[in-house]
PASEBA-1860 file (N, C-alpha, C; in nm, 3 decimals):
! residues 107
1> XXXXXXXX> -1.987/0.107/-0.702/-1.945/0.245/-0.669/-1.923/0.268/-0.519 ~ -2.004/0.213/-0.441/-2.003/0.234/-0.302/-1.872/0.186/-0.236 ~ -1.814/0.079/-0.298/-1.685/0.028/-0.248/-1.573/0.126/-0.276 ~ -1.574/0.188/-0.395/-1.479/0.297/-0.435/-1.490/0.419/-0.332 ~ -1.611/0.451/-0.303/-1.632/0.556/-0.206/-1.577/0.525/-0.067 ~ -1.611/0.407/-0.023/-1.554/0.354/0.102/-1.396/0.350/0.107 ~ -1.344/0.317/-0.007/-1.186/0.303/-0.017/-1.137/0.458/-0.014 ~ -1.206/0.550/-0.068/-1.161/0.677/-0.052/-1.188/0.736/0.090
9> XXXXXXXX> -1.296/0.697/0.155/-1.317/0.746/0.293/-1.215/0.680/0.388 ~ -1.172/0.553/0.361/-1.066/0.495/0.447/-0.935/0.564/0.424 ~ -0.914/0.601/0.299/-0.786/0.671/0.275/-0.787/0.808/0.342 ~ -0.890/0.874/0.343/-0.897/0.995/0.417/-0.892/0.980/0.565 ~ -0.930/0.867/0.617/-0.907/0.831/0.755/-0.749/0.824/0.788 ~ -0.684/0.757/0.695/-0.535/0.767/0.713/-0.485/0.902/0.716 ~ -0.526/0.986/0.630/-0.484/1.125/0.633/-0.508/1.192/0.763 ~ -0.632/1.186/0.821/-0.652/1.261/0.940/-0.585/1.192/1.057
17> XXXXXXXX> -0.580/1.053/1.059/-0.508/0.988/1.168/-0.364/1.028/1.185 ~ -0.291/1.026/1.067/-0.157/1.070/1.058/-0.144/1.225/1.090 ~ -0.239/1.297/1.044/-0.247/1.438/1.059/-0.252/1.475/1.200 ~ -0.302/1.396/1.282/-0.314/1.420/1.425/-0.176/1.439/1.486 ~ -0.084/1.370/1.432/0.058/1.384/1.478/0.113/1.520/1.454 ~ 0.081/1.568/1.342/0.129/1.702/1.304/0.054/1.833/1.356 ~ -0.059/1.802/1.410/-0.140/1.921/1.462/-0.088/1.960/1.606 ~ -0.010/1.882/1.666/0.048/1.905/1.799/-0.059/1.954/1.888
25> XXXXXXXX> -0.153/1.867/1.909/-0.272/1.899/1.995/-0.356/2.002/1.941 ~ -0.372/2.017/1.818/-0.455/2.120/1.745/-0.401/2.250/1.778 ~ -0.274/2.274/1.788/-0.205/2.409/1.818/-0.143/2.462/1.681 ~ -0.132/2.383/1.585/-0.077/2.430/1.456/-0.197/2.440/1.357 ~ -0.215/2.571/1.304/-0.337/2.589/1.236/-0.354/2.514/1.101 ~ -0.246/2.511/1.013/-0.268/2.437/0.886/-0.284/2.289/0.902 ~ -0.196/2.224/0.981/-0.212/2.085/0.992/-0.343/2.049/1.061 ~ -0.400/2.142/1.155/-0.516/2.124/1.213/-0.641/2.131/1.117
33> XXXXXXXX> -0.635/2.230/1.034/-0.731/2.252/0.929/-0.745/2.134/0.829 ~ -0.626/2.089/0.787/-0.618/1.968/0.692/-0.684/1.844/0.758 ~ -0.639/1.821/0.887/-0.687/1.714/0.965/-0.839/1.714/0.984 ~ -0.898/1.830/1.020/-1.041/1.842/1.040/-1.113/1.828/0.915 ~ -1.053/1.877/0.810/-1.121/1.867/0.676/-1.126/1.723/0.632 ~ -1.017/1.648/0.663/-1.024/1.495/0.632/-1.109/1.424/0.713 ~ -1.129/1.459/0.837/-1.221/1.388/0.927/-1.361/1.408/0.867 ~ -1.396/1.530/0.836/-1.532/1.563/0.784/-1.564/1.495/0.663
41> XXXXXXXX> -1.471/1.490/0.563/-1.480/1.428/0.432/-1.490/1.271/0.442 ~ -1.399/1.222/0.537/-1.394/1.083/0.552/-1.528/1.026/0.609 ~ -1.590/1.086/0.716/-1.720/1.060/0.774/-1.834/1.081/0.670 ~ -1.831/1.186/0.592/-1.931/1.209/0.484/-1.930/1.093/0.393 ~ -1.815/1.055/0.339/-1.800/0.946/0.240/-1.844/0.813/0.302 ~ -1.808/0.788/0.427/-1.861/0.666/0.485/-2.006/0.660/0.494 ~ -2.068/0.772/0.524/-2.213/0.775/0.533/-2.273/0.760/0.398 ~ -2.202/0.806/0.283/-2.264/0.776/0.154/-2.251/0.637/0.115
49> XXXXXXXX> -2.140/0.583/0.143/-2.113/0.439/0.115/-2.221/0.350/0.192 ~ -2.256/0.385/0.302/-2.347/0.295/0.386/-2.496/0.308/0.326 ~ -2.523/0.383/0.237/-2.646/0.390/0.165/-2.675/0.258/0.089 ~ -2.552/0.203/0.050/-2.555/0.078/-0.030/-2.495/-0.041/0.039 ~ -2.412/-0.015/0.136/-2.343/-0.126/0.199/-2.397/-0.142/0.332 ~ -2.388/-0.265/0.394/-2.421/-0.293/0.527/-2.341/-0.215/0.628 ~ -2.395/-0.149/0.723/-2.313/-0.060/0.811/-2.200/-0.143/0.886 ~ -2.233/-0.265/0.935/-2.125/-0.335/1.004/-2.008/-0.365/0.910
57> XXXXXXXX> -2.033/-0.404/0.782/-1.925/-0.424/0.690/-1.855/-0.299/0.657 ~ -1.927/-0.191/0.616/-1.865/-0.073/0.581/-1.782/-0.008/0.688 ~ -1.835/-0.014/0.805/-1.754/0.042/0.920/-1.628/-0.027/0.948 ~ -1.637/-0.161/0.951/-1.522/-0.246/0.978/-1.412/-0.233/0.875 ~ -1.458/-0.228/0.745/-1.364/-0.206/0.633/-1.300/-0.064/0.650 ~ -1.379/0.041/0.676/-1.336/0.171/0.688/-1.225/0.180/0.798 ~ -1.254/0.131/0.912/-1.170/0.117/1.019/-1.030/0.053/0.998 ~ -1.055/-0.064/0.920/-0.941/-0.160/0.886/-0.842/-0.078/0.788
65> XXXXXXXX> -0.903/-0.016/0.689/-0.814/0.063/0.601/-0.748/0.172/0.672 ~ -0.816/0.236/0.757/-0.753/0.348/0.840/-0.646/0.293/0.933 ~ -0.672/0.187/1.001/-0.569/0.133/1.097/-0.450/0.077/1.024 ~ -0.474/-0.001/0.917/-0.361/-0.044/0.842/-0.276/0.046/0.778 ~ -0.346/0.148/0.705/-0.268/0.250/0.644/-0.192/0.336/0.732 ~ -0.255/0.371/0.848/-0.193/0.454/0.952/-0.065/0.380/1.009 ~ -0.077/0.253/1.035/0.032/0.173/1.087/0.154/0.172/0.982 ~ 0.115/0.152/0.858/0.212/0.143/0.754/0.285/0.279/0.744
73> XXXXXXXX> 0.206/0.394/0.728/0.264/0.517/0.732/0.347/0.556/0.850 ~ 0.295/0.506/0.958/0.383/0.529/1.086/0.518/0.461/1.074 ~ 0.515/0.342/1.017/0.649/0.277/1.005/0.732/0.345/0.893 ~ 0.668/0.373/0.787/0.744/0.428/0.670/0.778/0.571/0.682 ~ 0.703/0.664/0.752/0.729/0.806/0.755/0.762/0.848/0.896 ~ 0.711/0.798/0.994/0.734/0.848/1.138/0.827/0.760/1.210 ~ 0.905/0.676/1.140/1.005/0.591/1.211/0.946/0.502/1.326 ~ 0.828/0.461/1.312/0.783/0.368/1.415/0.845/0.229/1.391
81> XXXXXXXX> 0.848/0.145/1.498/0.918/0.022/1.481/0.854/-0.072/1.377 ~ 0.942/-0.133/1.301/0.900/-0.240/1.204/0.939/-0.378/1.257 ~ 0.844/-0.452/1.301/0.876/-0.582/1.343/0.797/-0.693/1.264 ~ 0.847/-0.811/1.276/0.785/-0.934/1.210/0.636/-0.936/1.258 ~ 0.617/-0.907/1.385/0.484/-0.939/1.436/0.383/-0.822/1.391 ~ 0.433/-0.703/1.378/0.354/-0.596/1.331/0.311/-0.618/1.178 ~ 0.412/-0.660/1.102/0.386/-0.690/0.961/0.292/-0.817/0.945 ~ 0.312/-0.920/1.032/0.222/-1.031/1.037/0.078/-0.993/1.066
89> XXXXXXXX> 0.053/-0.903/1.166/-0.088/-0.865/1.200/-0.142/-0.772/1.100 ~ -0.055/-0.686/1.029/-0.109/-0.605/0.916/-0.162/-0.689/0.810 ~ -0.090/-0.796/0.783/-0.132/-0.894/0.679/-0.264/-0.963/0.712 ~ -0.275/-0.999/0.838/-0.402/-1.051/0.890/-0.523/-0.949/0.877 ~ -0.486/-0.828/0.903/-0.580/-0.718/0.894/-0.637/-0.708/0.756 ~ -0.531/-0.704/0.669/-0.563/-0.698/0.517/-0.644/-0.819/0.474 ~ -0.618/-0.939/0.520/-0.701/-1.054/0.478/-0.855/-1.027/0.536 ~ -0.861/-0.984/0.665/-0.992/-0.949/0.707/-1.072/-0.849/0.637
97> XXXXXXXX> -1.004/-0.743/0.592/-1.069/-0.645/0.514/-1.122/-0.694/0.388 ~ -1.040/-0.773/0.312/-1.084/-0.843/0.186/-1.191/-0.941/0.205 ~ -1.179/-1.025/0.321/-1.281/-1.110/0.352/-1.420/-1.050/0.378 ~ -1.417/-0.927/0.453/-1.544/-0.863/0.473/-1.609/-0.805/0.341 ~ -1.516/-0.754/0.249/-1.567/-0.718/0.133/-1.639/-0.830/0.054 ~ -1.570/-0.939/0.052/-1.626/-1.045/-0.044/-1.738/-1.121/0.028 ~ -1.753/-1.113/0.159/-1.861/-1.188/0.228/-1.988/-1.093/0.248 ~ -1.977/-0.968/0.205/-2.098/-0.876/0.222/-2.208/-0.915/0.129
105> XXX> -2.332/-0.897/0.177/-2.439/-0.928/0.087/-2.444/-0.828/-0.026 ~ -2.475/-0.886/-0.143/-2.488/-0.793/-0.266/-2.584/-0.675/-0.243 ~ -2.541/-0.563/-0.284/-2.617/-0.439/-0.263/-2.735/-0.434/-0.368
END
């Protein structure tokens, strides 16, 4: 169950990271509120997941999910550049996330 919670926490990290773009420096109320709520929820769920998972693994997977998801949404939604190298390193990041999950000590 902790891995599912961590996946949700990472997904909310994507929401708040992309949401930062829409807050325009926290000058827009609704995007700012959504972004702040996602930050709080993401951190809370990360803390819940670390009750069962090693902190180093949980934090690295959480950051990896957020970084990869944010980069992908940036390319898909925000018209950021799509290059072979960006895609290559996103694949490497995905491999690292999966590797950390399967190399973690059993809870």
